[in-house]
VOVEXSE-757950 format. One record per residue (C-alpha): z, y, x. Coordinates in steps of 0.1 Angstrom, whole numbers, plus 5000, padded with zeros to 4 digits. Example, Ala and Ser with C-alpha at 12.3 -4.5 7.8 and 13.67 -1.06 7.14 Angstrom:
# VOVEXSE-757950
507849555123507149895137
//
This chain:
# VOVEXSE-757950
500050005000500750245029497350155043495750245009497550585009496550635045492850575035493150825006494551085030491851005056488951025031490351355019490551495054486951385061485851565029487651885038486051865073482651835057483352125034484452345063488052375052489152185083487552225117488851915136486551605137489451375146493151415136496451365154498551075142500451135110502950925091503150775056506750705048509050655018510950975010514750965016515351034979513550814953513151114930510751274955508151004948506950684963505550794996505351115017503151235045503551495072499851535078499751905069502451985095500751775122497451965116498952315113498952405150495452265160493952405128495752735132496752735095499952735076501252385068501552455031498052595029496652275045498852075021497552264991493952205003494651825005496351814971493452004955490751804972492351454970489851174972491350884953488550654942490850364933493150564911496150494932497850834930499450954897500651284912500751474946503351744951504051984980507651994992509552185019507552325049504452115040505351755031503151595005504951364981502851104963503750934930501750614924500250484893502550204879499649954877498650024913502149924923502249614901498949494915500849414946502049094928498448964926497849074962500848874974499748564955496248594968497448625004500048355002501548265036499348535052501148815034503049035059500948915088498249125105494849085089493049085123493949045160495149365177493549275210496849335228498449065250502149035255504348825278507848745266510148595291513448465276516248215281515448165318518847985323519747865358518847485358522347405370523647285337522947275299522247575277525547715264526747985240525948255266522248165264522048125226521548485215518848565241517048235232516848315195516148685201513248605225511748355202512048585172510448875191507548645201507048525165507048885153504548995179502248715168502648805132501649165142498349035156499149025193498348735216501748615230502648415260506248275260507648225295510748065311511548175346513247885364515748005390515347685411515847845445518947965463522647875467523347775431520847495430521947365464525447365451524147155422522546915447525846875466527746825433525346545423525746375457529446395455529446215421526845975433529145865462531945835437529945595416529845355447533645355448534145625474537045855470535646215467536846565465534646835451533547095476533847475472532047585441530747235432530247175394533046955379531346915345530646565330526846625329526846615367528146255365525346165341522846305366524446105394524245785372520545845366519945895403521745575411519745385385516545515401517245485438520245255441522345325473519345485492521145815497524745685501524845705539521745925546522146255565522446575544518946705554517546395536519746365505520246735497516646815487516446495467519646545449518846905443515346845429516546555408519446755394517147045385514646805368517446635348518946975337515447105327514846795307518046865288517247235284513847155270515246905246517847165233515147425229512947185210515847095188516247465177512447525173511847715205508947655228507547805260503947825271504747865308507647735329507447945361509247825392510948075415510647815443506947825440506948195449508748105481506547805488503247985484504448285504504548535475508048655483507248735520503948875510505549125486507749255514504649315535502849495507505749735503505749795541502049865541502550115512505250295531507950205506510450055531512550125561514849935583518550045586522149915587522650045551520850235524520250595531522750825515525350555508527350585540530250745523529850575489532850395475532350075457534549875434536349595452535049345427531449455428528849225444527849495468531449495481531849115481528649055501528649365522529049165554526148945547523849225536524649475564521349575580517849475570514749615552515349845523513049935495512950305485513750245449515650575447512350755448511650615413514950665396517250395409520650525420520150395455517650205477517849825476517749575504514949325500515149155535518349075553518849135590518148765597514748785578515848605546514948765513517548845486517348755449515749095440512849025463511748705445512248895412509949165423507348915434507648745400507249065380504249165402502748825395503148885357501649235360498649095379498048855350497049165330499449165301499549485280503249445274505749255296509049195279512149055295515048935273518148955295521848945290523449285290525149205323521749235339521449605329521849725365518849515375516449705352516050025372515449825404512649625388511049935372511250115405509849825424506949795401506250165403506250135441503449885437501450125416501949935383502350135350506050105344505550155307504149805305507649665314510249645286513749505289515649385258519249355268521349115246525049175243527548895244528848725212532248585206532548255189535448255164537147985144540148065122540548405138540748255173538048285200536347955209535447925246535647555253533847265238536147005221533746735231533446795268536247045276533647265292531547565280530547545243526947415244524147545223523347195211526947155199526847485180523647385162525047035154528147185139526647485120522947405116519847575130519247815102522747975101522747995139519348155141519948395112523348515124522148575160519248775146520948985119522049255143520349465170520349305204522449575220525349535195528349315201529749095172531848795164530148465152532448325126531947945126533747895092531748165074528448035088528847705069530347855038528347795006528948124990527348474988529848595014527648405039524548625045522448315054523348135021522748465002519248505015518248145012519748124977517548414967514448204975515947894959516748094927513048194924511947834927514547734901513347994876509747864880510947504876512947584845510047764829507847454835510547234819510447434787506647444785506147794799504547694832503347974854499547964850498748074885496748354902493848364876496448444849497648764867495549024848496049394846496949364810499849124818501049324847501249634825503849454805506249494834507749824825511349794838512150024868513549724887510249524883508249814897510749864925510449494936506649504935506649824956508949664982506949344984503949554995505949675025506449345044503549405068504849755076508249605083506849335105504749575125507749805131510049525140507449385165506949715182510649785185511649425193514149425164514049115143516949225122514649475104512949175087516249025077517549355063514349385043514749035029518449095021517549415003514749254983517048954974519749194963517249374940516349034925519948914921520749244904517749234881518448864872522048934863521449274845518849144821520148784818520848824780518449104771515149094790514948734799512248614824511348324801511148424764509048374732506748644744504248434763502348714778505448894791506748554804503648504824503848854839507548794849506848454863504048604884506648854897509048574905506348364922505248664943508848734952509348374963506348394985507448725002510948585008509548265022507248455045509948695058512348405066509848155080508048405104511448425121511848045122514348025093513647785065513247875029514847585009513747524974517147404962520647494972524047424956524847754939527947964946530547834921531748194915528248284901527348244864525147954855521348024856519647994823516648224826
//
């Protein structure tokens, strides 16, 4: 519907240009939005104010010319009024709004999705958990957020690549390898003590058992230089297998699994340092310039590893907005973690994506300006790089925070959360707030079958629509389908609530486009909740007066068409985020019985 109004305004501007009223041949971008107050109309545009400066005319004079010369061949507009400094408010013809019902039924599952490809390519990197253990609660929100953002971008018409960056290089994976070998020796009856930092979790024992089953005692008495790479690579492979199984369980897939170790093996990490040197972006020093007198927190990584990082090659990231220059090569010639990350982002940029989105935990916020500065130092357009920072979530049960798994005594695993609560509630709850907000995940509320549970409330709205259609069929008033949705029948829908729902149903594509651009899946859930609330209110208000199924067969068909379209829109909104739209649910016992 917004597109139709945009076309009306565009045709009007072209007519005014042909008539000599306007001089511009092309026009700056203008908006079509719903007014803040419903009494101001259905939609409003700022086009007159946008044109005022380049046309050298008063906004209200341009607005008046648009209103007087309105080109509306489809009869969409009932009235156009000028407001304030030059806004134009549009009131739509009731039938034009109600025709949305037929449009939705014609589009089916495609309603809300882009009609044609945008031509834009997007890379979304998310999850990217260290392959040193299973996915746990700390990974959950970023996993669902990244998946939802990718789904939204696809629905908006973009070509999306989902990517998992495997941190399979460095100390943490070597520690995994040593942990596996320690447990491996234990399986042969040796008395062992875990070394510094080694992982004590039960999953390491399972990995050691799998290694023993494959190789027997081959590595029992071998020197470390032989068993360490084997135990490390085997441990990584086993953990990745578990990570992939968990992601598959929750409906998340990746197109590319990109190995950090590959960047080291093919020389990309060393090469990126050389590129920076050739571009004059580095210098060698004992410490970053300008930081000689800088005081650092005792618990900061910069303080903890100051001795190891003293002296080396520094990248001049401060030239591009970072608070200080960053070391990329230690004095002994070994690269730091940042160096590989720069090589990785350079690799992504070289693949030619229009947008490169990283979904990271909020604890990585300090890493963002370093990556942006590093990419700018390579000549990349930094606007291509976007960082979605996901805040931590507290898991609560009975008012108490849950940190430890009852099953393993370790971190609460994502697979355990999904098994206890279900995929739909987990996904819905993690997506219902903006990524940068903190909140508590209430385990008891998530499984509650009542309208207090937002997941139940939304899914119940869809199930109620299905139930209404089934009950109509049971009493011989079956919805006759798309061909029965005539203008004459639609005009029977005269209630304000019916028109409001039809108008909102037309807005799904606009909501999806906005949510995709802003990387904010919660916008779609808010839209669905709002639409469901309208239907619940309508259903309850007219339960005994303006029934959906009545002796008036023409009106019944019109209202069943409304319900069928509403069901389709709710299903589309939920499923494009990976949330199911069940056809039946046990109703909230506090709600009155359905008899419409």
